[in-house]
Every structure is written in C-alpha cells, then in structure tokens.
C-alpha positions as CSV (number, residue, x, y, z in Angstrom):
1,M,0.0,0.0,0.0
2,S,1.0,3.6,-0.4
3,S,1.8,5.8,2.5
4,N,-0.9,8.5,2.8
5,C,-1.3,9.8,-0.8
6,S,-2.9,13.2,-0.7
7,G,-3.0,14.6,-4.2
8,D,0.6,13.9,-5.4
9,N,0.2,13.0,-9.1
10,D,2.8,10.2,-8.8
11,C,1.7,8.8,-5.4
12,C,-0.6,5.9,-6.5
13,S,0.7,3.2,-8.7
14,S,0.0,-0.5,-9.5
15,S,3.1,-1.5,-7.4
16,A,2.1,0.8,-4.5
17,P,-1.7,1.1,-4.7
18,C,-3.6,3.7,-2.8
19,A,-6.1,2.9,0.0
20,W,-9.7,4.2,0.2
21,G,-9.8,8.0,0.1
22,E,-6.3,8.4,-1.2
23,G,-5.2,9.8,-4.5
24,D,-4.4,11.1,-7.1
25,C,-5.0,7.8,-9.0
26,D,-5.3,7.5,-12.7
27,R,-6.6,3.9,-13.1
28,D,-8.4,1.3,-11.0
29,E,-5.1,-0.7,-10.9
30,E,-3.6,2.1,-8.8
31,C,-6.1,1.4,-6.0
32,A,-6.2,-1.3,-3.4
33,V,-8.1,-4.5,-4.1
34,G,-11.8,-3.9,-4.0
35,S,-11.4,-0.2,-4.8
36,K,-11.7,1.8,-8.0
37,C,-10.4,5.1,-9.1
38,E,-13.1,7.7,-9.4
39,E,-12.8,10.9,-11.3
40,D,-12.6,14.4,-9.7
41,N,-13.9,13.1,-6.3
42,C,-11.2,13.9,-3.7
43,G,-12.8,17.2,-2.9
44,G,-16.1,15.5,-2.0
45,I,-14.3,13.1,0.3
46,H,-11.9,15.5,1.9
47,G,-13.6,18.9,1.5
48,E,-11.1,21.7,1.6
49,K,-8.2,19.5,3.0
50,A,-4.8,20.8,1.9
51,G,-3.1,18.9,-0.8
52,Y,-6.1,18.0,-3.0
53,S,-7.1,19.9,-6.1
54,P,-10.7,19.9,-7.6
55,T,-9.4,17.5,-10.4
56,D,-7.8,14.9,-8.1
57,D,-9.1,11.4,-8.4
58,C,-9.4,9.3,-5.2
59,C,-9.8,5.5,-4.7
60,V,-13.2,4.5,-3.4
61,F,-14.8,1.1,-2.7
62,S,-16.4,-0.5,-5.8
63,K,-20.1,-1.5,-5.6
64,V,-19.1,-5.1,-5.7
65,S,-16.9,-4.7,-2.7
66,L,-19.7,-3.0,-0.8
67,H,-22.1,-5.8,-1.5
68,V,-19.6,-8.3,-0.2
69,I,-18.9,-6.2,3.0
70,F,-22.7,-6.0,3.8
71,A,-23.3,-9.6,3.0
72,L,-20.6,-10.7,5.4
73,S,-21.8,-8.4,8.2
C-alpha cells in the first residue's frame, strides 16, 4: 500500500496502490483490491483539505466490494 497519498500525481501506482480515500489515482489498478479510481472526487471526500485539487481522483470502494462487505456483516 502507499503511504498516505494526498494529491501527489505520482503517489498511487500499481506497485504501491492507494487505499480508500487516497489519490491522485489514474486507473483502477492504482487502487487497493476492492477499490476503484473515481474521477474528480477527492474534494467530495476530503472537503477543503490541503493537498487535493478539484481535479484529483481518489480511490473508493467499488459497488461489488460494498455488496460483499454488507453480505458478510
């Protein structure tokens, strides 16, 4: 996993994937297993938190992952 990516364009990678809420990702492969890269969403997750720009993309749980989480609870 990455170590707290917060908007750095080169932080997330397939060899060091970002966790939920981290970014800036470019592809789903740059996110942890069960997560996907969503476009321009970091501001909605973090608000005005320093380090993120309005165009930063953060990793979020995929719908399939959420179904599995709720089914197991």
